[in-house]
GUVEXPA-823383 format. One line per 5 residues: their letters; for each residue x negated, y, z negated of C-alpha. Coordinates in Angstrom, 2 decimals. Example, Ala and Ser with C-alpha at 12.3 -4.5 7.8 and 13.67 -1.06 7.14 Angstrom:
<banus>
as) -12.30:-4.50:-7.80 | -13.67:-1.06:-7.14
</banus>
This chain:
<banus>
meish) -20.99:-17.19:-28.22 | -17.66:-18.00:-29.79 | -15.60:-14.55:-30.14 | -12.74:-13.94:-32.96 | -9.40:-12.12:-31.73
dllik) -6.39:-11.43:-33.59 | -3.91:-12.85:-30.99 | -4.67:-15.09:-27.99 | -1.73:-15.77:-25.11 | -2.21:-18.39:-22.86
gnvvl) 0.00:-18.35:-19.51 | 0.34:-17.07:-16.02 | -1.08:-13.16:-16.54 | 0.23:-11.02:-13.72 | -2.57:-8.82:-13.06
pdria) -2.39:-5.31:-10.62 | -3.18:-7.38:-7.82 | -2.68:-11.15:-8.49 | -1.64:-13.56:-10.97 | -4.25:-15.29:-12.93
ydati) -2.74:-18.85:-13.54 | -3.34:-20.86:-17.30 | -5.10:-17.50:-18.30 | -5.60:-16.43:-21.44 | -5.33:-12.66:-22.90
avkdg) -7.17:-12.10:-26.23 | -5.70:-9.08:-28.18 | -8.13:-7.75:-31.20 | -6.97:-4.16:-32.90 | -4.14:-3.66:-30.82
kishi) -6.24:-3.61:-27.67 | -6.85:-6.00:-25.18 | -10.40:-7.52:-25.93 | -10.50:-10.27:-23.23 | -8.83:-11.91:-20.28
setnn) -10.38:-15.40:-19.64 | -9.43:-17.57:-16.95 | -11.26:-20.45:-18.63 | -10.86:-20.13:-22.05 | -14.09:-20.71:-22.70
gllgk) -15.37:-19.58:-26.32 | -12.06:-17.46:-26.99 | -10.92:-18.38:-30.80 | -8.14:-16.01:-32.38 | -6.15:-16.00:-35.69
etida) -2.82:-16.86:-33.87 | -2.51:-18.43:-30.54 | 0.59:-18.48:-28.35 | 0.80:-21.21:-25.49 | 3.04:-19.38:-23.13
tgkyi) 2.05:-21.97:-20.18 | 4.43:-21.84:-17.20 | 5.36:-18.57:-18.14 | 4.62:-14.99:-16.96 | 2.60:-12.84:-19.34
lpgai) 3.93:-8.95:-18.07 | 2.51:-5.60:-18.55 | 4.97:-4.14:-21.01 | 7.45:-2.28:-19.09 | 7.75:1.79:-19.05
dahvh) 11.28:3.20:-18.90 | 10.10:6.56:-17.34 | 13.91:7.68:-17.88 | 15.78:7.25:-21.31 | 18.11:9.80:-23.07
cfssl) 17.70:8.76:-26.48 | 19.88:11.75:-28.00 | 22.52:12.31:-25.47 | 24.61:10.43:-27.76 | 23.54:10.98:-31.64
eegft) 24.75:7.73:-32.54 | 21.87:6.15:-30.13 | 18.39:7.91:-31.50 | 14.93:6.51:-31.31 | 15.83:3.49:-33.40
nagys) 18.25:2.26:-31.65 | 17.17:2.72:-28.36 | 13.78:1.19:-29.63 | 15.46:-1.67:-30.37 | 17.20:-1.99:-26.96
aaagg) 14.00:-1.35:-25.44 | 12.12:-4.18:-27.43 | 14.58:-6.60:-26.63 | 14.45:-5.76:-22.79 | 10.57:-5.79:-22.76
vttii) 10.16:-2.28:-22.37 | 6.95:-1.39:-24.84 | 7.12:2.93:-23.73 | 10.18:4.83:-23.62 | 9.60:8.28:-21.81
empyd) 12.16:10.55:-23.48 | 14.16:13.25:-21.62 | 14.20:16.72:-23.27 | 17.92:16.98:-23.32 | 19.41:16.06:-26.61
atgmv) 23.16:16.76:-27.97 | 21.28:19.68:-30.53 | 20.01:21.10:-27.39 | 17.14:21.33:-24.88 | 13.42:20.62:-26.33
steql) 12.10:24.07:-24.55 | 9.77:25.15:-27.30 | 6.71:24.15:-29.04 | 7.91:23.96:-32.28 | 11.10:21.70:-31.21
fldki) 8.74:19.47:-29.50 | 6.25:19.13:-32.51 | 9.59:18.43:-34.48 | 10.20:15.37:-31.94 | 6.97:13.84:-32.20
arler) 7.15:13.86:-36.04 | 10.77:12.43:-35.58 | 9.71:9.45:-33.58 | 6.69:8.70:-35.56 | 8.93:7.61:-38.40
esvvd) 11.75:6.25:-36.38 | 10.67:5.16:-33.41 | 10.47:1.00:-32.65 | 8.31:1.16:-29.53 | 6.07:3.78:-28.25
ialla) 7.26:6.63:-26.78 | 5.91:9.78:-24.78 | 7.88:13.08:-24.44 | 9.17:15.07:-21.43 | 9.77:18.80:-22.31
tispk) 12.15:21.51:-20.45 | 12.06:24.97:-19.89 | 14.90:27.44:-20.95 | 16.78:29.47:-18.10 | 15.83:32.60:-20.05
dglde) 11.96:33.09:-20.81 | 10.98:29.78:-20.47 | 7.91:30.30:-18.85 | 5.95:31.29:-21.82 | 6.46:27.98:-23.65
iakla) 4.97:25.94:-20.93 | 1.05:26.06:-21.53 | 1.94:25.25:-25.46 | 3.91:22.34:-24.40 | 1.52:21.01:-22.60
eagac) -1.16:21.44:-25.01 | 1.26:19.95:-27.58 | 1.12:16.43:-25.55 | 4.39:16.74:-23.10 | 3.85:14.32:-20.44
gfkvs) 5.58:16.12:-18.14 | 8.52:18.83:-17.71 | 12.30:17.83:-16.47 | 14.36:20.29:-14.50 | 17.95:20.33:-13.29
mfntd) 18.97:21.86:-10.15 | 22.73:21.06:-11.28 | 24.49:22.73:-13.88 | 25.30:19.29:-16.43 | 25.72:21.29:-19.44
sfrfp) 24.91:24.96:-20.00 | 23.73:24.38:-23.74 | 21.87:21.40:-23.72 | 21.13:20.75:-19.53 | 21.41:23.99:-17.93
rideg) 20.67:24.56:-14.05 | 17.23:26.08:-13.52 | 17.67:28.41:-10.39 | 15.23:28.09:-7.55 | 13.66:31.72:-8.37
qllda) 12.46:30.49:-11.79 | 11.70:27.05:-10.36 | 8.95:28.57:-8.08 | 7.64:30.45:-10.96 | 7.91:27.92:-13.04
fsvia) 6.24:25.28:-10.51 | 3.35:27.84:-10.36 | 2.72:27.69:-14.22 | 3.26:23.74:-14.41 | 0.93:23.45:-11.70
etgcp) -2.12:24.81:-14.05 | -1.30:22.44:-16.96 | -1.80:19.32:-14.65 | 1.64:17.84:-15.61 | 4.14:16.67:-13.22
vgvha) 7.61:18.38:-13.19 | 10.41:15.91:-12.54 | 13.85:17.41:-11.19 | 17.38:16.23:-11.25 | 18.30:17.14:-7.60
enddi) 21.89:17.76:-6.67 | 22.95:20.97:-5.01 | 24.95:22.96:-7.45 | 27.23:24.92:-5.35 | 27.96:21.89:-3.18
vkryi) 29.02:19.44:-6.11 | 31.10:22.31:-8.01 | 32.91:22.86:-4.48 | 33.54:19.39:-4.06 | 34.73:18.47:-7.44
rkyed) 37.48:21.16:-6.80 | 38.26:19.40:-3.40 | 38.87:15.94:-5.32 | 39.68:16.96:-8.51 | 43.31:16.10:-7.74
qgiad) 42.04:12.59:-6.89 | 40.85:11.71:-10.21 | 43.75:9.69:-11.76 | 44.41:7.53:-8.57 | 41.06:6.91:-7.51
prahv) 37.57:6.88:-9.66 | 35.97:6.94:-6.05 | 36.82:10.54:-6.30 | 33.68:10.76:-8.59 | 31.28:9.36:-5.78
ysrpk) 33.13:12.22:-3.02 | 32.65:15.05:-5.01 | 29.10:14.30:-4.60 | 27.64:13.74:-1.27 | 24.60:12.28:-0.31
vaesv) 23.68:15.92:1.62 | 24.05:17.34:-2.13 | 21.16:15.36:-3.20 | 18.96:15.60:-0.04 | 19.33:19.36:0.07
aalta) 17.95:19.77:-3.68 | 15.47:17.35:-3.27 | 14.02:19.00:0.12 | 14.21:22.46:-1.72 | 12.18:20.87:-4.74
melay) 9.78:19.31:-2.34 | 8.93:22.62:-0.28 | 8.46:24.25:-3.71 | 5.80:21.81:-4.57 | 4.38:21.95:-1.32
ytgvk) 3.68:25.86:-1.63 | 2.88:25.59:-5.63 | 0.75:22.50:-5.65 | 2.66:21.00:-8.38 | 2.89:17.54:-8.75
lhlyh) 6.77:16.67:-8.09 | 8.96:13.34:-9.38 | 12.20:13.17:-8.02 | 14.71:11.31:-10.65 | 17.22:9.02:-9.82
stfqr) 17.09:9.18:-5.91 | 19.91:6.85:-4.71 | 19.36:6.91:-0.59 | 16.69:6.63:1.78 | 16.46:9.84:3.56
vfdfa) 15.12:11.31:0.08 | 12.28:8.86:0.07 | 11.63:9.29:3.56 | 11.78:13.02:3.25 | 9.03:12.60:0.13
dyyrs) 7.12:10.31:2.73 | 6.69:13.21:4.94 | 6.01:15.71:2.31 | 2.78:13.45:1.10 | 1.74:13.42:4.65
qgari) 1.76:17.26:4.36 | -0.45:16.86:1.20 | 2.21:17.38:-1.56 | 2.04:15.36:-4.48 | 5.61:13.67:-4.75
taetc) 7.00:10.61:-6.29 | 10.29:9.61:-6.46 | 12.16:7.05:-8.57 | 15.34:4.86:-8.24 | 17.25:3.38:-11.05
thylt) 18.81:-0.23:-11.60 | 22.46:0.65:-10.95 | 21.81:1.92:-7.68 | 20.11:-1.43:-6.67 | 23.10:-3.48:-7.77
lsedd) 26.07:-1.60:-7.68 | 27.73:0.30:-5.10 | 30.72:2.87:-5.05 | 33.08:-0.08:-4.54 | 32.53:-1.29:-8.00
mvelg) 33.86:1.78:-8.86 | 37.61:0.72:-8.24 | 36.85:-2.00:-11.21 | 34.14:-0.42:-13.19 | 36.03:3.03:-13.60
argki) 34.24:5.59:-15.53 | 31.82:2.49:-16.67 | 30.20:3.40:-12.93 | 30.47:7.17:-13.27 | 26.80:8.18:-13.01
npplr) 25.14:11.20:-11.66 | 24.40:11.07:-8.65 | 26.89:8.58:-8.03 | 26.99:4.88:-6.58 | 26.44:4.62:-2.81
tkqdv) 27.34:2.14:-0.28 | 26.25:-1.37:-0.33 | 24.09:-0.53:2.63 | 22.13:2.04:0.62 | 21.78:-0.99:-2.13
tdlwn) 19.88:-3.03:0.64 | 17.92:-0.19:1.82 | 16.49:0.88:-1.42 | 15.27:-3.09:-2.17 | 13.33:-2.77:1.45
liacg) 11.91:0.44:0.24 | 10.46:-1.09:-3.14 | 9.07:-4.23:-1.11 | 7.79:-1.48:1.28 | 5.89:0.42:-1.47
kidmv) 7.81:3.35:-0.58 | 9.76:3.57:-4.08 | 7.34:4.57:-6.91 | 9.40:3.60:-9.78 | 12.59:2.25:-11.07
tsdha) 13.85:3.19:-14.20 | 17.20:2.95:-16.26 | 18.48:6.83:-16.92 | 19.55:5.03:-20.24 | 22.50:7.53:-21.23
pwtld) 24.00:5.49:-24.36 | 27.67:7.02:-24.34 | 29.99:5.50:-26.42 | 33.10:4.13:-24.97 | 35.47:6.45:-26.23
rkeni) 33.41:9.15:-23.88 | 34.71:6.75:-21.08 | 37.89:6.01:-21.74 | 40.11:9.31:-19.99 | 42.34:7.86:-16.99
difqn) 40.97:11.10:-15.07 | 37.49:10.12:-13.71 | 36.46:13.80:-13.88 | 36.88:14.07:-17.44 | 34.44:11.35:-18.52
asgap) 30.75:11.39:-19.54 | 28.20:10.53:-16.99 | 25.76:7.76:-17.13 | 25.18:4.23:-18.59 | 23.00:2.35:-20.87
gvetl) 20.15:0.60:-19.23 | 16.94:0.45:-21.06 | 17.42:-3.44:-22.35 | 18.37:-4.61:-19.12 | 16.11:-2.68:-16.96
lpimy) 13.59:-5.46:-16.74 | 15.91:-8.47:-16.77 | 18.16:-6.87:-13.74 | 15.14:-6.22:-11.73 | 13.44:-9.72:-12.27
segva) 17.15:-11.39:-11.48 | 18.26:-9.32:-8.87 | 14.88:-8.63:-7.45 | 12.30:-11.43:-7.66 | 14.55:-14.20:-8.42
tgkit) 16.16:-13.66:-4.94 | 12.98:-12.94:-3.12 | 13.75:-9.42:-2.37 | 10.69:-8.21:-4.13 | 7.32:-10.07:-5.60
ildlv) 6.45:-10.11:-9.07 | 3.55:-7.57:-8.35 | 5.84:-5.40:-6.77 | 8.07:-5.73:-10.10 | 5.02:-4.34:-12.49
rvlae) 4.30:-1.69:-10.06 | 7.43:0.00:-10.17 | 8.32:-0.60:-14.00 | 4.58:-0.35:-15.65 | 1.78:0.69:-13.19
npaat) 3.05:3.52:-11.63 | 4.97:5.09:-14.32 | 1.92:5.14:-16.40 | -0.01:6.99:-13.64 | 2.60:9.25:-12.84
fglgh) 2.76:10.58:-16.25 | -0.48:10.52:-17.55 | -0.38:7.27:-19.57 | -2.44:5.22:-16.95 | -5.73:5.51:-19.60
ckgri) -4.13:2.85:-22.21 | -0.61:1.81:-20.51 | 0.49:0.41:-17.32 | -1.50:-2.83:-16.74 | -3.15:-5.74:-18.27
gvgmd) -6.70:-5.18:-18.57 | -9.43:-5.08:-21.21 | -9.19:-2.00:-22.98 | -5.75:-1.29:-22.41 | -2.95:-1.15:-25.22
adivi) -1.74:-5.00:-25.58 | 1.76:-4.15:-24.38 | 2.98:-7.32:-23.48 | 5.88:-9.28:-22.51 | 6.16:-13.19:-22.20
fdpqk) 9.02:-13.80:-19.68 | 10.57:-17.21:-18.80 | 11.38:-17.33:-15.30 | 12.99:-21.02:-15.66 | 15.62:-19.86:-18.49
symld) 19.20:-18.24:-17.69 | 21.88:-16.50:-19.48 | 25.28:-14.53:-19.37 | 24.84:-11.31:-20.24 | 27.00:-10.22:-23.36
eqslh) 27.32:-6.61:-23.71 | 28.17:-6.95:-27.28 | 24.70:-8.95:-27.62 | 23.02:-5.61:-26.85 | 21.19:-3.32:-29.46
ssakw) 22.40:0.15:-28.01 | 24.78:2.05:-30.23 | 26.76:2.14:-26.96 | 28.10:-1.80:-27.08 | 28.85:-2.12:-23.53
spyhn) 26.88:-2.61:-20.05 | 28.17:-2.44:-16.34 | 26.36:-5.72:-16.11 | 28.75:-7.46:-18.54 | 29.16:-11.17:-17.72
rkihg) 26.23:-11.09:-14.76 | 24.09:-14.25:-14.88 | 20.75:-13.26:-15.58 | 17.70:-15.28:-13.93 | 14.84:-15.41:-16.37
kiint) 14.55:-14.48:-19.83 | 12.59:-12.45:-22.30 | 10.62:-14.45:-24.83 | 8.43:-12.15:-26.79 | 7.56:-8.45:-26.71
fvrgr) 4.49:-6.69:-28.03 | 3.46:-3.34:-28.92 | -0.23:-2.76:-29.06 | -0.40:-6.50:-30.22 | 2.48:-6.20:-32.66
kvyng) 5.40:-8.58:-31.98 | 8.84:-6.41:-31.77 | 11.13:-8.91:-30.12 | 10.98:-13.14:-30.76 | 12.95:-13.72:-28.08
dgevv) 16.15:-15.49:-29.66 | 18.20:-12.18:-29.89 | 15.93:-11.07:-32.89 | 14.02:-7.48:-32.59 | 11.45:-8.02:-35.71
gkagd) 10.17:-4.13:-34.78 | 10.78:-1.75:-37.40 | 11.31:2.17:-37.21 | 7.83:3.61:-37.57 | 6.22:0.80:-35.63
gsfvk) 5.86:3.13:-32.45 | 3.76:5.94:-32.00 | 3.84:9.00:-30.02 | 1.65:8.60:-26.74 | -0.16:11.79:-25.74
pqhrd) -0.88:11.94:-21.92 | -4.18:12.49:-19.73 | -3.30:14.33:-16.82 | -6.00:14.95:-13.74 | -6.88:18.48:-13.17
vkhdq) -7.09:17.75:-9.24 | -8.83:21.48:-8.75 | -11.62:20.57:-11.08 | -11.43:16.55:-10.87 | -11.26:16.27:-14.78
fi) -8.72:14.83:-17.13 | -7.09:17.57:-19.08
</banus>
């Protein structure tokens, strides 16, 4: 029987376990309605012949700060995401206007994203250092896909440190919701002491930022968080992990029964501390860039399946926040949601470091599973949202930061040759990027994604 669909896309479909060459995806009412490797009996209102190109699940960037810089917001970040093949953003709760730590603030943010977002968005919440536990259950019920906390006091107003005693109590409460809790793992005492130790070198050498945040500051904090997760049973996620030892520790705790996931970021896979000399404040990120050997180790860990996901940690600071001669007086972070997928393919798949299946695992499948979005996002399959990227592995281009869609208008990857090119991006079957540098999605096209988390005690989704 002939079946009528809204859209047919033919190409090399990247499934979770294999590539289906010359297959066809059918889309109806925003969902993947059929996958055919024979194309028999398929009719669609529109057909796209992408023969020879990859058909990928839309990337999920699980670490995006849309409002750390108010110039960005949901819309500019969404334009960037669409152009970068990111169909779902997981948004951080640390806005320039304050933390999203109450039910009302969370609901206000949902309403805002429904008006302003170009791609789909899931929201993280956080907890206040004072009376933060009282809001946890309400935030989970409102649809938080997880909680984010920091063990380092980045900013007392919008990005404060949560001390270990409160983390213990918070982890216990969060465990009851089924939500994961993610940590910024840097030891506050060590970093503060070492900033004082190296602050007089901040003008002479931008690598002073690297020296002020040694590896042990990260691993000590990560270990503390994992011990707390072990004793409370909470599902723990380690954000922006920068070197192998942290992932080895995560492996150990998983062997002990703890539920741990860990990510790294594109900048830790492509840049090293040596690049700080040229990049200056553009390379100032927390935790900092590490050694070239650490870069190599991280790629090997992805290939071995020991890194759960790769994110951008998109922090769209404008360049006026990156121009102080003293490295310590600049904002930390870099824009990256638009370059996440292109960089990972170009530096990973095209060079043979990882496979295309590794790519979709760390950029789509695992982020969806970790944050409760796997019921509708993260893979190409019948019944899933039609979040699809058409990707041409044969094309290449020079990355021009001025062509990017973020309000930041700069990139640490400026003038880097990129192998492979995004041709189209679809969110729930709707085209939001046409491949010629034009984002055709508009504010309001994106939707809030409410998670489904598994309650492991009762073996059910909540």
